[in-house]
C-alpha positions in Angstrom: -38.6 -35.2 17.8 -41.6 -37.2 19.1 -41.4 -39.6 16.2 -37.7 -40.2 16.9 -38.3 -40.9 20.5 -41.2 -43.3 19.6 -38.9 -45.0 17.0 -36.1 -45.4 19.5 -38.5 -46.7 22.2 -40.0 -49.2 19.8 -36.6 -50.4 18.6 -35.4 -50.9 22.1 -38.6 -52.7 23.1 -38.5 -55.0 20.1 -34.8 -55.8 20.6 -35.7 -57.2 24.0 -37.8 -59.9 22.4 -36.8 -63.0 20.5 -39.0 -65.0 18.1 -42.5 -65.5 19.4 -42.1 -63.4 22.5 -39.6 -65.5 24.3 -37.8 -63.7 27.1 -34.0 -63.4 26.5 -31.9 -65.2 29.0 -28.5 -63.8 29.9 -25.5 -65.5 28.4 -24.2 -68.5 30.5 -20.6 -69.3 31.3 -19.6 -72.2 28.9 -17.0 -73.4 31.5 -19.9 -74.5 33.7 -21.3 -76.9 31.0 -18.4 -79.4 31.4 -19.3 -82.3 33.6 -21.5 -85.3 34.0 -25.3 -84.6 34.0 -28.3 -86.6 35.0 -31.7 -85.8 33.5 -34.1 -84.7 36.3 -37.1 -83.5 34.4 -38.3 -83.3 30.8 -41.5 -81.5 30.1 -43.4 -80.2 27.1 -45.7 -77.3 26.8 -48.4 -77.2 25.6 -49.3 -80.8 26.5 -49.0 -83.3 23.7 -51.6 -85.8 22.6 -50.0 -88.6 20.6 -47.9 -91.7 21.1 -47.8 -91.5 24.9 -51.5 -90.7 25.5 -53.7 -87.6 25.8 -52.5 -84.3 27.3 -49.0 -85.5 28.3 -46.7 -82.8 29.8 -44.2 -85.0 31.7 -42.1 -86.6 28.9 -39.7 -88.1 31.4 -42.5 -90.2 33.0 -43.5 -91.2 29.5 -39.9 -92.2 28.7 -39.8 -94.2 31.9 -42.9 -96.1 30.8 -41.4 -96.6 27.3 -37.8 -97.8 28.2 -37.9 -98.4 32.0 -36.7 -96.8 35.2 -33.4 -98.6 35.0 -32.5 -96.9 31.7 -33.6 -93.5 32.8 -31.8 -93.8 36.2 -28.5 -95.1 34.6 -28.4 -92.5 31.8 -25.7 -89.8 32.1 -24.6 -87.2 29.6 -20.9 -86.3 29.7 -19.9 -82.9 28.3 -16.2 -82.0 28.2 -14.6 -78.6 28.2 -13.3 -79.5 24.7 -16.9 -79.5 23.5 -17.6 -83.2 23.1 -20.7 -85.1 24.3 -21.0 -88.8 25.2 -23.5 -91.0 27.0 -23.0 -93.3 29.9 -25.6 -96.0 30.5 -25.9 -99.7 31.1 -25.3 -102.2 28.3 -28.9 -103.3 28.7 -30.1 -99.7 28.0 -27.6 -98.6 25.3 -29.9 -98.9 22.3 -33.0 -97.6 24.2 -31.3 -94.4 25.4 -29.7 -93.8 22.0 -33.2 -93.7 20.5 -34.4 -91.1 23.0 -31.2 -89.2 23.7 -29.3 -89.4 20.5 -28.1 -85.9 20.9 -25.7 -87.1 23.6 -23.9 -89.7 21.4 -20.7 -88.8 19.6 -21.7 -85.2 19.4 -20.2 -81.8 20.0 -21.6 -78.7 21.7 -20.9 -75.0 21.3 -22.2 -72.1 23.4 -23.3 -68.7 22.1 -24.9 -66.3 24.5 -27.8 -68.3 26.0 -28.0 -70.8 23.2 -26.4 -74.3 23.3 -25.9 -75.8 19.9 -25.7 -79.6 19.8 -24.3 -81.4 16.6 -24.5 -85.2 16.6 -24.7 -87.9 14.0 -28.1 -88.9 15.4 -29.8 -85.6 16.3 -28.8 -82.0 16.2 -30.4 -78.8 17.3 -30.3 -75.5 19.2 -31.4 -75.3 22.8 -32.4 -71.8 23.8 -32.6 -69.8 27.0 -30.1 -72.1 28.6 -29.2 -71.5 32.2 -26.4 -73.3 34.0 -24.8 -73.1 37.4 -22.7 -75.4 39.6 -25.6 -77.8 40.2 -28.3 -77.4 37.5 -28.5 -76.9 33.8 -31.8 -76.1 32.0 -32.4 -76.2 28.3 -35.4 -75.2 26.2 -36.2 -76.2 22.6 -39.1 -75.4 20.3 -40.2 -78.5 18.5 -42.9 -79.6 16.1 -44.2 -82.8 17.5 -44.7 -85.0 14.4 -47.2 -87.4 16.1 -49.1 -84.6 17.8 -52.8 -84.2 16.8 -52.7 -80.4 17.6 -50.0 -79.4 15.1 -48.6 -76.8 17.5 -45.1 -75.9 18.2 -44.2 -77.2 21.6 -41.5 -76.1 24.0 -39.5 -79.0 25.6 -37.7 -78.1 28.8 -34.8 -80.4 30.0 -33.6 -80.0 33.5 -30.2 -81.6 34.3 -28.5 -82.1 37.7 -24.7 -82.2 37.9 -23.4 -85.6 39.2 
C-alpha cells in the first residue's frame, strides 16, 4: 500500500512539471489573442554573448540599435480571430522588421492550452507558457542561440501590449 501511495504521489508530482522543470501555465482564452499588439519587451535568459555584445539580456534594446527606434516603434503584429498574422510597419522598416519578426508575416497561429503555435513562411515555432488578458500578452520560447559562445538553451520572453 505504501508503494502505491508513493507511486501515485510521484506520478502526480511529475505530471505537474514540463520539460526542464518549467512551471505549467493555465490555458489561455484564444479569443483574447485577436487584436493589434506592440512589442514592449524582449528579453533572453541566460544572457547571451554574441552578435550584440557580451552578457546581453535586453534583446529589444539590441534590436533598437540594429534597426533603429523608428522601426521598433512603428512595428505592430496583427492577429485575427480567424488565426492569421500580419505585420504593420513603415515602408522604410519593412525589410528590417521582416528579418527580426518574420513570424508575424503571412503566418497563422493556433492555441492549445498555454502554447501558441506560429506557422509562417519565414519562421515557425511554439511559444510556451503563454498568458494573455485584455491588455498584455506574454510568450516564452526556448531557443538555441546559434551565435552564442555558451552553447546553452536560452529562454526568450516577448511581452506585447494591446493597441
